[in-house]
N, CA, C and O atoms as a GROMACS GRO file, in nm:
protein
  376
    1UNK      N    1  -0.436  -1.898   0.401
    1UNK     CA    2  -0.292  -1.860   0.402
    1UNK      C    3  -0.201  -1.890   0.516
    1UNK      O    4  -0.260  -1.890   0.624
    2UNK      N    5  -0.070  -1.916   0.520
    2UNK     CA    6   0.007  -1.951   0.602
    2UNK      C    7   0.072  -1.832   0.643
    2UNK      O    8   0.128  -1.776   0.548
    3UNK      N    9   0.084  -1.771   0.756
    3UNK     CA   10   0.148  -1.704   0.844
    3UNK      C   11   0.244  -1.754   0.936
    3UNK      O   12   0.216  -1.833   1.026
    4UNK      N   13   0.389  -1.695   0.907
    4UNK     CA   14   0.479  -1.743   0.976
    4UNK      C   15   0.566  -1.638   1.058
    4UNK      O   16   0.602  -1.547   0.984
    5UNK      N   17   0.598  -1.629   1.152
    5UNK     CA   18   0.679  -1.534   1.243
    5UNK      C   19   0.818  -1.600   1.275
    5UNK      O   20   0.830  -1.713   1.321
    6UNK      N   21   0.926  -1.511   1.243
    6UNK     CA   22   1.048  -1.569   1.302
    6UNK      C   23   1.129  -1.441   1.357
    6UNK      O   24   1.098  -1.325   1.329
    7UNK      N   25   1.240  -1.477   1.440
    7UNK     CA   26   1.332  -1.378   1.509
    7UNK      C   27   1.451  -1.410   1.401
    7UNK      O   28   1.480  -1.527   1.376
    8UNK      N   29   1.506  -1.320   1.350
    8UNK     CA   30   1.652  -1.326   1.293
    8UNK      C   31   1.720  -1.245   1.356
    8UNK      O   32   1.699  -1.124   1.367
    9UNK      N   33   1.821  -1.318   1.410
    9UNK     CA   34   1.936  -1.267   1.487
    9UNK      C   35   2.050  -1.262   1.392
    9UNK      O   36   2.103  -1.370   1.366
   10UNK      N   37   2.093  -1.160   1.339
   10UNK     CA   38   2.224  -1.159   1.256
   10UNK      C   39   2.316  -1.056   1.304
   10UNK      O   40   2.276  -0.945   1.340
   11UNK      N   41   2.432  -1.088   1.306
   11UNK     CA   42   2.539  -1.012   1.374
   11UNK      C   43   2.574  -0.906   1.244
   11UNK      O   44   2.632  -0.943   1.142
   12UNK      N   45   2.534  -0.788   1.265
   12UNK     CA   46   2.596  -0.701   1.146
   12UNK      C   47   2.720  -0.626   1.166
   12UNK      O   48   2.735  -0.508   1.133
   13UNK      N   49   2.801  -0.692   1.218
   13UNK     CA   50   2.940  -0.649   1.209
   13UNK      C   51   3.007  -0.768   1.105
   13UNK      O   52   2.995  -0.890   1.100
   14UNK      N   53   3.086  -0.667   1.022
   14UNK     CA   54   3.143  -0.751   0.913
   14UNK      C   55   3.098  -0.697   0.784
   14UNK      O   56   3.034  -0.593   0.770
   15UNK      N   57   3.140  -0.784   0.682
   15UNK     CA   58   3.110  -0.752   0.532
   15UNK      C   59   2.976  -0.764   0.485
   15UNK      O   60   2.901  -0.857   0.517
   16UNK      N   61   2.946  -0.666   0.406
   16UNK     CA   62   2.818  -0.624   0.339
   16UNK      C   63   2.736  -0.782   0.301
   16UNK      O   64   2.627  -0.825   0.339
   17UNK      N   65   2.820  -0.832   0.228
   17UNK     CA   66   2.785  -0.966   0.169
   17UNK      C   67   2.772  -1.080   0.275
   17UNK      O   68   2.699  -1.178   0.259
   18UNK      N   69   2.844  -1.061   0.375
   18UNK     CA   70   2.805  -1.178   0.468
   18UNK      C   71   2.677  -1.158   0.531
   18UNK      O   72   2.604  -1.256   0.543
   19UNK      N   73   2.634  -1.038   0.575
   19UNK     CA   74   2.504  -0.983   0.619
   19UNK      C   75   2.388  -1.042   0.517
   19UNK      O   76   2.293  -1.110   0.555
   20UNK      N   77   2.408  -1.010   0.407
   20UNK     CA   78   2.308  -1.040   0.300
   20UNK      C   79   2.277  -1.175   0.275
   20UNK      O   80   2.164  -1.218   0.255
   21UNK      N   81   2.397  -1.251   0.277
   21UNK     CA   82   2.391  -1.408   0.249
   21UNK      C   83   2.318  -1.460   0.402
   21UNK      O   84   2.247  -1.561   0.397
   22UNK      N   85   2.332  -1.410   0.501
   22UNK     CA   86   2.276  -1.470   0.614
   22UNK      C   87   2.118  -1.436   0.601
   22UNK      O   88   2.042  -1.520   0.650
   23UNK      N   89   2.069  -1.337   0.548
   23UNK     CA   90   1.943  -1.314   0.527
   23UNK      C   91   1.892  -1.396   0.408
   23UNK      O   92   1.775  -1.436   0.409
   24UNK      N   93   1.970  -1.422   0.308
   24UNK     CA   94   1.915  -1.520   0.190
   24UNK      C   95   1.925  -1.667   0.239
   24UNK      O   96   1.864  -1.755   0.178
   25UNK      N   97   1.995  -1.691   0.339
   25UNK     CA   98   1.995  -1.831   0.366
   25UNK      C   99   1.882  -1.850   0.471
   25UNK      O  100   1.846  -1.966   0.493
   26UNK      N  101   1.826  -1.750   0.536
   26UNK     CA  102   1.698  -1.756   0.629
   26UNK      C  103   1.597  -1.756   0.554
   26UNK      O  104   1.504  -1.821   0.604
   27UNK      N  105   1.571  -1.704   0.439
   27UNK     CA  106   1.491  -1.688   0.337
   27UNK      C  107   1.482  -1.814   0.252
   27UNK      O  108   1.373  -1.853   0.211
   28UNK      N  109   1.583  -1.869   0.229
   28UNK     CA  110   1.560  -2.032   0.186
   28UNK      C  111   1.525  -2.142   0.268
   28UNK      O  112   1.518  -2.256   0.223
   29UNK      N  113   1.502  -2.112   0.398
   29UNK     CA  114   1.478  -2.216   0.451
   29UNK      C  115   1.289  -2.197   0.483
   29UNK      O  116   1.230  -2.267   0.565
   30UNK      N  117   1.232  -2.104   0.409
   30UNK     CA  118   1.089  -2.102   0.416
   30UNK      C  119   0.998  -2.213   0.377
   30UNK      O  120   1.026  -2.278   0.276
   31UNK      N  121   0.906  -2.236   0.437
   31UNK     CA  122   0.810  -2.338   0.374
   31UNK      C  123   0.731  -2.281   0.244
   31UNK      O  124   0.651  -2.195   0.282
   32UNK      N  125   0.729  -2.295   0.136
   32UNK     CA  126   0.659  -2.261   0.018
   32UNK      C  127   0.505  -2.275   0.016
   32UNK      O  128   0.450  -2.381   0.047
   33UNK      N  129   0.442  -2.174  -0.017
   33UNK     CA  130   0.277  -2.196  -0.013
   33UNK      C  131   0.252  -2.277  -0.148
   33UNK      O  132   0.349  -2.314  -0.214
   34UNK      N  133   0.146  -2.298  -0.179
   34UNK     CA  134   0.076  -2.359  -0.286
   34UNK      C  135   0.038  -2.275  -0.430
   34UNK      O  136   0.023  -2.325  -0.541
   35UNK      N  137   0.031  -2.161  -0.401
   35UNK     CA  138  -0.022  -2.083  -0.510
   35UNK      C  139  -0.002  -1.941  -0.436
   35UNK      O  140   0.068  -1.915  -0.339
   36UNK      N  141  -0.101  -1.842  -0.526
   36UNK     CA  142  -0.110  -1.709  -0.486
   36UNK      C  143  -0.230  -1.678  -0.368
   36UNK      O  144  -0.312  -1.760  -0.328
   37UNK      N  145  -0.218  -1.563  -0.334
   37UNK     CA  146  -0.326  -1.496  -0.224
   37UNK      C  147  -0.340  -1.583  -0.117
   37UNK      O  148  -0.246  -1.591  -0.037
   38UNK      N  149  -0.459  -1.664  -0.097
   38UNK     CA  150  -0.458  -1.739   0.038
   38UNK      C  151  -0.378  -1.871   0.044
   38UNK      O  152  -0.355  -1.938   0.144
   39UNK      N  153  -0.344  -1.894  -0.074
   39UNK     CA  154  -0.236  -2.030  -0.073
   39UNK      C  155  -0.094  -1.993  -0.073
   39UNK      O  156  -0.007  -2.076  -0.101
   40UNK      N  157  -0.068  -1.881  -0.044
   40UNK     CA  158   0.084  -1.812  -0.027
   40UNK      C  159   0.095  -1.839   0.105
   40UNK      O  160  -0.001  -1.862   0.180
   41UNK      N  161   0.236  -1.836   0.144
   41UNK     CA  162   0.314  -1.827   0.254
   41UNK      C  163   0.355  -1.683   0.263
   41UNK      O  164   0.405  -1.618   0.172
   42UNK      N  165   0.325  -1.640   0.391
   42UNK     CA  166   0.380  -1.517   0.435
   42UNK      C  167   0.450  -1.514   0.547
   42UNK      O  168   0.412  -1.572   0.648
   43UNK      N  169   0.571  -1.436   0.540
   43UNK     CA  170   0.674  -1.428   0.662
   43UNK      C  171   0.708  -1.290   0.724
   43UNK      O  172   0.719  -1.191   0.652
   44UNK      N  173   0.722  -1.285   0.838
   44UNK     CA  174   0.750  -1.161   0.917
   44UNK      C  175   0.877  -1.207   1.004
   44UNK      O  176   0.871  -1.293   1.092
   45UNK      N  177   0.993  -1.137   0.967
   45UNK     CA  178   1.124  -1.166   1.056
   45UNK      C  179   1.124  -1.061   1.134
   45UNK      O  180   1.103  -0.958   1.071
   46UNK      N  181   1.138  -1.047   1.248
   46UNK     CA  182   1.158  -0.936   1.339
   46UNK      C  183   1.319  -0.969   1.352
   46UNK      O  184   1.372  -1.080   1.362
   47UNK      N  185   1.389  -0.820   1.346
   47UNK     CA  186   1.499  -0.847   1.337
   47UNK      C  187   1.599  -0.722   1.441
   47UNK      O  188   1.721  -0.728   1.461
   48UNK      N  189   1.524  -0.640   1.482
   48UNK     CA  190   1.578  -0.546   1.575
   48UNK      C  191   1.474  -0.465   1.645
   48UNK      O  192   1.380  -0.414   1.586
   49UNK      N  193   1.499  -0.455   1.794
   49UNK     CA  194   1.422  -0.376   1.875
   49UNK      C  195   1.486  -0.250   1.902
   49UNK      O  196   1.602  -0.250   1.945
   50UNK      N  197   1.408  -0.119   1.878
   50UNK     CA  198   1.470   0.004   1.902
   50UNK      C  199   1.436   0.034   2.052
   50UNK      O  200   1.364  -0.031   2.129
   51UNK      N  201   1.510   0.157   2.074
   51UNK     CA  202   1.519   0.207   2.225
   51UNK      C  203   1.367   0.217   2.268
   51UNK      O  204   1.332   0.180   2.379
   52UNK      N  205   1.293   0.261   2.190
   52UNK     CA  206   1.172   0.293   2.236
   52UNK      C  207   1.055   0.177   2.224
   52UNK      O  208   0.934   0.202   2.226
   53UNK      N  209   1.114   0.047   2.213
   53UNK     CA  210   1.078  -0.080   2.212
   53UNK      C  211   0.993  -0.095   2.090
   53UNK      O  212   0.932  -0.202   2.084
   54UNK      N  213   0.974  -0.004   1.986
   54UNK     CA  214   0.921  -0.052   1.826
   54UNK      C  215   1.022  -0.152   1.781
   54UNK      O  216   1.139  -0.150   1.820
   55UNK      N  217   0.962  -0.261   1.678
   55UNK     CA  218   1.056  -0.348   1.640
   55UNK      C  219   1.054  -0.323   1.496
   55UNK      O  220   0.957  -0.285   1.430
   56UNK      N  221   1.190  -0.352   1.448
   56UNK     CA  222   1.186  -0.330   1.282
   56UNK      C  223   1.177  -0.504   1.250
   56UNK      O  224   1.223  -0.598   1.316
   57UNK      N  225   1.113  -0.503   1.145
   57UNK     CA  226   1.106  -0.635   1.082
   57UNK      C  227   1.069  -0.632   0.920
   57UNK      O  228   1.020  -0.548   0.846
   58UNK      N  229   1.107  -0.736   0.907
   58UNK     CA  230   1.103  -0.761   0.718
   58UNK      C  231   0.972  -0.841   0.701
   58UNK      O  232   0.932  -0.919   0.788
   59UNK      N  233   0.917  -0.821   0.599
   59UNK     CA  234   0.778  -0.867   0.557
   59UNK      C  235   0.810  -0.926   0.396
   59UNK      O  236   0.862  -0.866   0.302
   60UNK      N  237   0.757  -1.071   0.405
   60UNK     CA  238   0.783  -1.144   0.270
   60UNK      C  239   0.645  -1.193   0.251
   60UNK      O  240   0.573  -1.216   0.348
   61UNK      N  241   0.599  -1.212   0.106
   61UNK     CA  242   0.676  -1.146   0.013
   61UNK      C  243   0.626  -0.995   0.006
   61UNK      O  244   0.520  -0.962   0.058
   62UNK      N  245   0.705  -0.911  -0.058
   62UNK     CA  246   0.664  -0.780  -0.072
   62UNK      C  247   0.557  -0.768  -0.198
   62UNK      O  248   0.498  -0.862  -0.251
   63UNK      N  249   0.548  -0.642  -0.229
   63UNK     CA  250   0.464  -0.609  -0.354
   63UNK      C  251   0.492  -0.656  -0.483
   63UNK      O  252   0.403  -0.682  -0.565
   64UNK      N  253   0.630  -0.668  -0.509
   64UNK     CA  254   0.669  -0.728  -0.634
   64UNK      C  255   0.647  -0.865  -0.680
   64UNK      O  256   0.616  -0.899  -0.794
   65UNK      N  257   0.670  -0.960  -0.552
   65UNK     CA  258   0.665  -1.113  -0.535
   65UNK      C  259   0.772  -1.158  -0.637
   65UNK      O  260   0.757  -1.256  -0.710
   66UNK      N  261   0.866  -1.092  -0.637
   66UNK     CA  262   0.989  -1.126  -0.742
   66UNK      C  263   1.080  -1.211  -0.645
   66UNK      O  264   1.132  -1.150  -0.552
   67UNK      N  265   1.102  -1.337  -0.659
   67UNK     CA  266   1.209  -1.389  -0.556
   67UNK      C  267   1.227  -1.370  -0.436
   67UNK      O  268   1.148  -1.426  -0.359
   68UNK      N  269   1.328  -1.294  -0.384
   68UNK     CA  270   1.357  -1.289  -0.241
   68UNK      C  271   1.318  -1.157  -0.201
   68UNK      O  272   1.386  -1.116  -0.108
   69UNK      N  273   1.226  -1.073  -0.244
   69UNK     CA  274   1.158  -0.959  -0.213
   69UNK      C  275   1.101  -0.936  -0.079
   69UNK      O  276   1.036  -1.029  -0.033
   70UNK      N  277   1.113  -0.830  -0.008
   70UNK     CA  278   1.073  -0.807   0.134
   70UNK      C  279   1.075  -0.657   0.119
   70UNK      O  280   1.135  -0.599   0.029
   71UNK      N  281   0.987  -0.584   0.237
   71UNK     CA  282   0.984  -0.479   0.289
   71UNK      C  283   1.018  -0.466   0.425
   71UNK      O  284   0.994  -0.560   0.501
   72UNK      N  285   1.075  -0.357   0.467
   72UNK     CA  286   1.128  -0.329   0.578
   72UNK      C  287   1.041  -0.233   0.665
   72UNK      O  288   1.041  -0.114   0.637
   73UNK      N  289   0.966  -0.281   0.768
   73UNK     CA  290   0.879  -0.228   0.837
   73UNK      C  291   0.942  -0.181   0.980
   73UNK      O  292   1.046  -0.223   1.030
   74UNK      N  293   0.851  -0.079   1.033
   74UNK     CA  294   0.847  -0.036   1.167
   74UNK      C  295   0.740  -0.047   1.241
   74UNK      O  296   0.642   0.017   1.204
   75UNK      N  297   0.731  -0.116   1.346
   75UNK     CA  298   0.581  -0.090   1.419
   75UNK      C  299   0.568   0.034   1.481
   75UNK      O  300   0.658   0.107   1.522
   76UNK      N  301   0.424   0.056   1.486
   76UNK     CA  302   0.361   0.176   1.522
   76UNK      C  303   0.431   0.304   1.459
   76UNK      O  304   0.460   0.400   1.531
   77UNK      N  305   0.458   0.304   1.327
   77UNK     CA  306   0.527   0.408   1.276
   77UNK      C  307   0.446   0.438   1.127
   77UNK      O  308   0.417   0.344   1.054
   78UNK      N  309   0.417   0.556   1.096
   78UNK     CA  310   0.342   0.605   0.990
   78UNK      C  311   0.416   0.696   0.899
   78UNK      O  312   0.414   0.818   0.918
   79UNK      N  313   0.486   0.638   0.793
   79UNK     CA  314   0.575   0.695   0.699
   79UNK      C  315   0.507   0.768   0.599
   79UNK      O  316   0.570   0.847   0.529
   80UNK      N  317   0.363   0.747   0.581
   80UNK     CA  318   0.286   0.854   0.474
   80UNK      C  319   0.174   0.942   0.562
   80UNK      O  320   0.056   0.910   0.576
   81UNK      N  321   0.236   1.058   0.618
   81UNK     CA  322   0.157   1.150   0.681
   81UNK      C  323   0.050   1.202   0.593
   81UNK      O  324  -0.047   1.238   0.659
   82UNK      N  325   0.034   1.218   0.458
   82UNK     CA  326  -0.066   1.283   0.402
   82UNK      C  327  -0.182   1.174   0.316
   82UNK      O  328  -0.263   1.217   0.234
   83UNK      N  329  -0.168   1.034   0.353
   83UNK     CA  330  -0.256   0.966   0.324
   83UNK      C  331  -0.293   0.839   0.408
   83UNK      O  332  -0.312   0.835   0.530
   84UNK      N  333  -0.301   0.715   0.301
   84UNK     CA  334  -0.326   0.592   0.398
   84UNK      C  335  -0.186   0.568   0.488
   84UNK      O  336  -0.069   0.596   0.460
   85UNK      N  337  -0.239   0.510   0.597
   85UNK     CA  338  -0.093   0.468   0.707
   85UNK      C  339  -0.015   0.379   0.648
   85UNK      O  340  -0.066   0.289   0.581
   86UNK      N  341   0.114   0.388   0.663
   86UNK     CA  342   0.202   0.309   0.584
   86UNK      C  343   0.322   0.277   0.681
   86UNK      O  344   0.398   0.369   0.712
   87UNK      N  345   0.340   0.156   0.727
   87UNK     CA  346   0.460   0.133   0.822
   87UNK      C  347   0.569   0.110   0.757
   87UNK      O  348   0.649   0.048   0.827
   88UNK      N  349   0.609   0.136   0.644
   88UNK     CA  350   0.741   0.116   0.583
   88UNK      C  351   0.764   0.239   0.491
   88UNK      O  352   0.672   0.285   0.423
   89UNK      N  353   0.887   0.290   0.490
   89UNK     CA  354   0.908   0.416   0.404
   89UNK      C  355   0.892   0.359   0.256
   89UNK      O  356   0.910   0.246   0.212
   90UNK      N  357   0.849   0.490   0.188
   90UNK     CA  358   0.831   0.467   0.021
   90UNK      C  359   0.993   0.450  -0.022
   90UNK      O  360   1.094   0.508   0.018
   91UNK      N  361   0.972   0.339  -0.126
   91UNK     CA  362   1.108   0.290  -0.190
   91UNK      C  363   1.106   0.307  -0.338
   91UNK      O  364   1.002   0.267  -0.390
   92UNK      N  365   1.187   0.353  -0.409
   92UNK     CA  366   1.188   0.374  -0.541
   92UNK      C  367   1.272   0.260  -0.628
   92UNK      O  368   1.393   0.243  -0.613
   93UNK      N  369   1.204   0.197  -0.704
   93UNK     CA  370   1.279   0.101  -0.783
   93UNK      C  371   1.343   0.158  -0.897
   93UNK      O  372   1.289   0.233  -0.978
   94UNK      N  373   1.477   0.114  -0.898
   94UNK     CA  374   1.579   0.158  -1.022
   94UNK      C  375   1.561   0.062  -1.119
   94UNK      O  376   1.624   0.068  -1.225
   0.00000   0.00000   0.00000
């Protein structure tokens, strides 16, 4: 499995679509893997550092593996206090 780490610096001032397109453009430069599981490429994009030094990052691919899917994670944070540790908030798919 190929693991890649990138730092994504996007100016979040402006129109929402400009921010979204900057992220999509960053994803479009990824080197694809050659298959599933160990043959897949995995990416971590560090996007922001909080005041307490924890970093917010995007992790790709996410659980759905549909196109440009990703999850937003926070280092050293547990969003699931009643079960298995999870560093990303629960998301509902509509």
